[in-house]
MDTraj code that builds the backbone (N, CA, C; nanometers):
import mdtraj as md
import numpy as np

residues = "UNK UNK UNK UNK UNK UNK UNK UNK UNK UNK UNK UNK UNK UNK UNK UNK UNK UNK UNK UNK UNK UNK UNK UNK UNK UNK UNK UNK UNK UNK UNK UNK UNK UNK UNK UNK UNK UNK UNK UNK UNK UNK UNK UNK UNK UNK UNK UNK UNK UNK UNK UNK UNK UNK UNK UNK UNK UNK UNK UNK UNK UNK UNK UNK UNK".split()
xyz = np.array([
    [8.3701, 8.1755, 11.3504],
    [8.4135, 8.3079, 11.3839],
    [8.5887, 8.3628, 11.3697],
    [8.5831, 8.4245, 11.2624],
    [8.7443, 8.4289, 11.2561],
    [8.7826, 8.6025, 11.2762],
    [8.9263, 8.5996, 11.3411],
    [8.9511, 8.7273, 11.4318],
    [9.1221, 8.6979, 11.3418],
    [9.1877, 8.7855, 11.3822],
    [9.3406, 8.8275, 11.3602],
    [9.3956, 8.8773, 11.4965],
    [9.5137, 8.7757, 11.5214],
    [9.5817, 8.7387, 11.6143],
    [9.6372, 8.9014, 11.6704],
    [9.6148, 8.9845, 11.7447],
    [9.6364, 9.1798, 11.7883],
    [9.7231, 9.1227, 11.8877],
    [9.7561, 9.0554, 12.0048],
    [9.8800, 8.9815, 12.1259],
    [9.8219, 8.8542, 12.1498],
    [9.9693, 8.7859, 12.2064],
    [10.0019, 8.6590, 12.2357],
    [10.1454, 8.6705, 12.3084],
    [10.0838, 8.6214, 12.4327],
    [10.2252, 8.5913, 12.5407],
    [10.2039, 8.4633, 12.5529],
    [10.3039, 8.4417, 12.5632],
    [10.3706, 8.3204, 12.5306],
    [10.3802, 8.2328, 12.6421],
    [10.4617, 8.3328, 12.7984],
    [10.4531, 8.3257, 12.9053],
    [10.3268, 8.2402, 12.9730],
    [10.1756, 8.3108, 12.9079],
    [10.0996, 8.2759, 12.9634],
    [10.0327, 8.2448, 12.8762],
    [10.0429, 8.2506, 12.7674],
    [9.9892, 8.1315, 12.6835],
    [9.7722, 8.2177, 12.6456],
    [9.8182, 8.3618, 12.6541],
    [9.6573, 8.3864, 12.6453],
    [9.7369, 8.5073, 12.5302],
    [9.6353, 8.6026, 12.5019],
    [9.6462, 8.7258, 12.4294],
    [9.4748, 8.7848, 12.3889],
    [9.5016, 8.8464, 12.3301],
    [9.3654, 8.9311, 12.2303],
    [9.3292, 8.9218, 12.0826],
    [9.2512, 8.9261, 12.0362],
    [9.2051, 8.9188, 11.8986],
    [9.0844, 9.0171, 11.8612],
    [9.1252, 9.0837, 11.7183],
    [9.0433, 9.1542, 11.6411],
    [8.9569, 9.1214, 11.5875],
    [8.8289, 9.1317, 11.5792],
    [8.7670, 9.0663, 11.5522],
    [8.6747, 9.1214, 11.3876],
    [8.6533, 9.0257, 11.2838],
    [8.6489, 9.0838, 11.1505],
    [8.5591, 9.2503, 11.1679],
    [8.4878, 9.2669, 11.2867],
    [8.3585, 9.3933, 11.2627],
    [8.4825, 9.4924, 11.3659],
    [8.5844, 9.5184, 11.4242],
    [8.6644, 9.5831, 11.4708],
    [8.7199, 9.5471, 11.6236],
    [8.5577, 9.4986, 11.6845],
    [8.5836, 9.4625, 11.8229],
    [8.7359, 9.3566, 11.8687],
    [8.7668, 9.3689, 12.0273],
    [8.8869, 9.2997, 12.0190],
    [8.8124, 9.2254, 12.1116],
    [8.8577, 9.1121, 12.1666],
    [8.7933, 8.9897, 12.2535],
    [8.9344, 8.8988, 12.3111],
    [8.8697, 8.8839, 12.4249],
    [9.0611, 8.8502, 12.4387],
    [9.0292, 8.6747, 12.5122],
    [9.1306, 8.5678, 12.4857],
    [9.1232, 8.3960, 12.5310],
    [9.2456, 8.4108, 12.6427],
    [9.2350, 8.3002, 12.6902],
    [9.3055, 8.2926, 12.7822],
    [9.3851, 8.1407, 12.7557],
    [9.4487, 8.0963, 12.8665],
    [9.5554, 7.9778, 12.8329],
    [9.4896, 7.9064, 12.8263],
    [9.3513, 7.8327, 12.8454],
    [9.2120, 7.7580, 12.8505],
    [9.2228, 7.6725, 12.7318],
    [9.2121, 7.7966, 12.6564],
    [9.1198, 7.8557, 12.5402],
    [9.2836, 7.7843, 12.4020],
    [9.3705, 7.8352, 12.4016],
    [9.4924, 7.8270, 12.3737],
    [9.5378, 7.6743, 12.3516],
    [9.4901, 7.6236, 12.4414],
    [9.6035, 7.5077, 12.5146],
    [9.4172, 7.4255, 12.4352],
    [9.3485, 7.3775, 12.4295],
    [9.2507, 7.3339, 12.3734],
    [9.2655, 7.3446, 12.1862],
    [9.3482, 7.4405, 12.1465],
    [9.3821, 7.4008, 11.9965],
    [9.4743, 7.3309, 11.9683],
    [9.5768, 7.3012, 12.0610],
    [9.7009, 7.2214, 12.0168],
    [9.8402, 7.2600, 11.9523],
    [9.7769, 7.3911, 11.9489],
    [9.9106, 7.5031, 11.8965],
    [10.0562, 7.4855, 12.0242],
    [10.0859, 7.5356, 11.9561],
    [10.2489, 7.5503, 12.0151],
    [10.2979, 7.7387, 12.0434],
    [10.2676, 7.7898, 11.8899],
    [10.2460, 7.9670, 11.9639],
    [10.2177, 8.0199, 11.8288],
    [10.1039, 8.1093, 11.8017],
    [10.0526, 8.2405, 11.7566],
    [10.1595, 8.3366, 11.6902],
    [10.1233, 8.3782, 11.6456],
    [10.2054, 8.5082, 11.5389],
    [10.1002, 8.6243, 11.5340],
    [10.1605, 8.6805, 11.5852],
    [10.0466, 8.8828, 11.5574],
    [10.0584, 8.8894, 11.4255],
    [9.9282, 8.9094, 11.3901],
    [9.8835, 8.9452, 11.2581],
    [9.7879, 8.7927, 11.1879],
    [9.8144, 8.7099, 11.2223],
    [9.7905, 8.5333, 11.2248],
    [9.6618, 8.5241, 11.2040],
    [9.5567, 8.5096, 11.0943],
    [9.4129, 8.4486, 11.1387],
    [9.3891, 8.3519, 11.1772],
    [9.2765, 8.3608, 11.3027],
    [9.2395, 8.2459, 11.3451],
    [9.0958, 8.1975, 11.3324],
    [9.0492, 8.0949, 11.3604],
    [8.9309, 8.0519, 11.3597],
    [8.9294, 8.0722, 11.5426],
    [8.8117, 8.1197, 11.5617],
    [8.7737, 8.0987, 11.7257],
    [8.6475, 8.0538, 11.7284],
    [8.6026, 7.9447, 11.8567],
    [8.4691, 7.8654, 11.9066],
    [8.4761, 7.9261, 11.9849],
    [8.3786, 8.0012, 12.0302],
    [8.3161, 8.0322, 12.1445],
    [8.1615, 7.9766, 12.1904],
    [8.2049, 8.0173, 12.3510],
    [8.0260, 7.9175, 12.4452],
    [7.9252, 8.0628, 12.3949],
    [7.7744, 7.9990, 12.4107],
    [7.6947, 8.1189, 12.4282],
    [7.6912, 8.2533, 12.4921],
    [7.8136, 8.2395, 12.5696],
    [7.8196, 8.4235, 12.6670],
    [7.9152, 8.4510, 12.6050],
    [7.9463, 8.4284, 12.4748],
    [8.0963, 8.4855, 12.4263],
    [8.2671, 8.5233, 12.4538],
    [8.2545, 8.3728, 12.5638],
    [8.3430, 8.3635, 12.5848],
    [8.5044, 8.2538, 12.4795],
    [8.5568, 8.2769, 12.4696],
    [8.6300, 8.1878, 12.3131],
    [8.6998, 8.0756, 12.4222],
    [8.6792, 7.9548, 12.4158],
    [8.7010, 7.8416, 12.4270],
    [8.8133, 7.7948, 12.3577],
    [8.8338, 7.8332, 12.1675],
    [8.9719, 7.6986, 12.1350],
    [8.9937, 7.8212, 12.0022],
    [9.0758, 7.8247, 12.0232],
    [9.1569, 7.9050, 11.8895],
    [9.2573, 7.8332, 11.7876],
    [9.1921, 7.8688, 11.6578],
    [9.2702, 7.7149, 11.6053],
    [9.2427, 7.8314, 11.4333],
    [9.4115, 7.7291, 11.3575],
    [9.3661, 7.8385, 11.2301],
    [9.3485, 7.7934, 11.1368],
    [9.2906, 7.8360, 11.0849],
    [9.1912, 7.8245, 10.9672],
    [9.2570, 7.7381, 10.8518],
    [9.1588, 7.5481, 10.8392],
    [9.1998, 7.4702, 10.8058],
    [9.2878, 7.4140, 10.8624],
    [9.3469, 7.3484, 10.9939],
    [9.4068, 7.2879, 11.0787],
    [9.3268, 7.2387, 11.2041],
    [9.2492, 7.1857, 11.1812],
    [9.2065, 7.1234, 11.3548],
    [9.0143, 7.1298, 11.3428],
])
top = md.Topology()
chain = top.add_chain()
for i, resn in enumerate(residues, 1):
    res = top.add_residue(resn, chain, resSeq=i)
    for name in ("N", "CA", "C"):
        top.add_atom(name, md.element.get_by_symbol(name[0]), res)
traj = md.Trajectory(xyz[None], top)
């Protein structure tokens, strides 16, 4: 699944994604830390791995990770 970074707080390493269907989805520091990234920018496209309940498990940049 893909989305766009709507918010990102570098202090808490968490934020919200805007999915392609218009829905928003939050991600926590654990999902960000699993990405191996150091920073996300507003408007950046990302790939999202979710668990069966829809919780974001990992956020990555398409083609990297």
